[in-house]
C-alpha positions as CSV (number, residue, x, y, z in Angstrom):
1,M,20.1,-21.5,13.7
2,T,17.2,-19.5,12.0
3,L,18.0,-15.8,11.4
4,Q,15.5,-13.8,13.3
5,M,14.6,-10.5,11.2
6,K,12.0,-7.9,12.1
7,L,10.5,-5.9,9.4
8,S,11.3,-2.4,10.1
9,A,10.6,-0.4,6.7
10,I,9.2,-0.5,3.4
11,T,10.0,2.0,0.7
12,L,8.1,2.8,-2.4
13,D,9.3,4.6,-5.6
14,C,6.9,7.4,-6.6
15,P,6.8,10.6,-8.6
16,D,5.5,12.6,-5.3
17,P,6.6,11.3,-2.2
18,L,4.5,14.0,0.0
19,A,1.2,13.3,-1.9
20,L,1.6,9.5,-1.6
21,A,2.5,9.7,2.1
22,D,-0.6,11.9,2.5
23,F,-2.8,8.8,0.8
24,Y,-1.2,6.3,2.9
25,G,-1.2,8.2,6.2
26,R,-4.9,9.0,5.6
27,A,-5.6,5.2,4.8
28,T,-3.7,3.8,7.7
29,G,-3.6,6.4,10.3
30,F,0.2,6.0,10.5
31,A,2.1,9.4,11.7
32,P,3.9,11.4,9.5
33,H,7.7,11.3,9.8
34,P,8.8,14.9,11.0
35,K,11.7,15.1,8.5
36,S,9.6,14.2,5.2
37,D,10.2,16.4,2.0
38,S,9.4,16.5,-1.5
39,A,12.5,14.0,-2.2
40,F,11.8,11.5,0.5
41,A,8.7,11.2,2.9
42,G,7.7,8.8,5.5
43,L,5.1,7.5,7.9
44,I,5.8,5.8,11.3
45,R,3.4,3.2,13.2
46,E,3.2,3.2,16.7
47,D,5.6,-0.2,16.9
48,G,8.2,1.5,15.0
49,L,7.3,0.3,11.5
50,F,8.5,2.8,8.8
51,L,6.6,3.3,5.4
52,G,8.9,5.5,3.0
53,F,8.3,7.0,-0.3
54,Q,11.0,8.2,-2.4
55,R,11.1,10.5,-5.5
56,V,12.2,9.0,-8.8
57,E,12.6,11.1,-11.8
58,D,10.8,9.7,-15.0
59,Y,8.7,7.3,-12.6
60,R,6.7,4.9,-14.7
61,A,3.6,3.5,-12.7
62,P,3.2,-0.4,-12.8
63,R,1.0,-2.0,-15.2
64,W,-0.9,-4.5,-13.2
65,P,-1.9,-7.1,-13.9
66,G,0.3,-6.8,-17.0
67,Q,4.1,-6.9,-16.6
68,T,5.1,-4.2,-19.2
69,V,6.1,-2.3,-16.2
70,P,6.4,-4.8,-13.1
71,Q,4.6,-4.1,-9.9
72,Q,7.9,-3.0,-7.9
73,A,6.1,-3.9,-4.7
74,H,2.8,-5.3,-3.3
75,L,1.5,-4.4,0.0
76,C,-1.7,-6.2,1.8
77,F,-3.8,-4.8,4.3
78,D,-6.2,-6.3,6.5
79,V,-9.6,-4.7,6.9
80,A,-12.7,-5.6,8.9
81,D,-15.1,-4.7,6.0
82,L,-14.0,-4.9,2.4
83,D,-16.8,-2.7,1.2
84,E,-16.3,0.2,3.5
85,A,-12.6,0.0,3.2
86,E,-12.8,0.0,-0.6
87,A,-15.3,3.1,-0.8
88,L,-12.9,4.9,1.6
89,L,-9.6,4.3,-0.3
90,L,-11.5,5.0,-3.7
91,E,-12.5,8.4,-2.1
92,L,-8.8,9.1,-1.2
93,G,-7.7,8.5,-4.4
94,A,-7.0,4.7,-5.0
95,G,-8.0,3.2,-8.2
96,K,-9.8,-0.3,-8.9
97,P,-8.3,-2.2,-11.6
98,D,-11.0,-4.3,-13.7
99,H,-9.0,-7.5,-13.3
100,Q,-9.7,-8.9,-9.7
101,P,-7.8,-12.3,-9.0
102,H,-9.6,-13.1,-5.7
103,E,-13.2,-13.9,-4.7
104,I,-14.5,-10.3,-4.1
105,T,-15.8,-11.5,-0.7
106,R,-12.0,-12.3,0.4
107,A,-9.8,-9.9,-1.1
108,R,-9.7,-7.0,-3.4
109,V,-6.8,-5.4,-5.5
110,L,-6.6,-1.5,-5.4
111,T,-3.9,0.8,-6.7
112,D,-2.6,3.7,-5.0
113,P,-2.4,7.3,-6.5
114,A,1.2,6.2,-7.8
115,G,-0.2,3.1,-9.5
116,H,1.2,0.4,-7.2
117,P,-1.1,-2.4,-6.5
118,F,-2.1,-3.2,-3.1
119,C,-4.7,-5.7,-1.6
120,I,-7.3,-5.4,1.0
121,C,-8.2,-8.6,2.7
122,G,-11.3,-9.3,4.6
123,P,-11.7,-11.4,7.8
124,S,-12.0,-14.8,6.1
125,V,-8.6,-14.2,4.5
126,Q,-7.0,-13.0,7.9
127,S,-8.3,-16.0,9.8
128,S,-7.2,-18.6,7.0
129,V,-3.7,-17.1,7.1
130,S,-3.3,-17.0,10.8
131,S,-4.5,-20.5,11.5
């Protein structure tokens, strides 16, 4: 029998939980958790998925693609238009590393304001994964 598990939460370490929750809240539209504070902040999606951000003293941002400080986490988000999504995310405070391992028309690696790498994937990637 295969164990059936439903992903219910993802938590990222960071230096400023409220700032990172604001970035991801504006990027995803997830609602802020009412008990968020400077030590732990969260966002909730309509289906119950929770995205949390916990303060870590002496936080060291990942150094992607190098591994002197490993990624710690890696999130992927499907988007309808890569160029539009990238422009909005950069405006919100994301960074864009020089190293891009994917075809630019399929996916892009960005970093959130705390340095965590994440991908935005266009429709061609979404359809190849779902088929």
